[in-house]
Phi, psi and omega in degrees: 000130177253134177226152176273170178295328177292316176300318180300321181290315187265342183236036183304318182299315179295322181293318178294326175296320178297320179295320178297329178284354178101004179282151173263131183248126178256126180265125182249140173233115185056037176084359180250140180293127178246331182202161175226132179250123179231156178293147178298157180300153180298158181294347180292343178295329176293322178294322177296322179296319180296333179278353180295152180294330183283337182288124180076028184302322183260017186302321185274358183285130182278334183282354180249054180296318179245098184294322180300316179295321179297316180293319177301319180295320178295328184275353179292146177295145180261138176277131181264000000 
């Protein structure tokens, strides 16, 4: 679906409904493409991330019982 910047301004609700239906909306200014509005990625991308090798990398470490405290300690200023 192609819309002009004026359409985007005055018909935002209709355009967002089209995006919710899965359509890709191209915003044109003076006939040239300026932006593209697409629906966000499916929630399954979060599941794919959890299956990544990097997710839970430190899960088995015993010295990191309290991750928040560990990160706070890392962020403290160091004396030179």
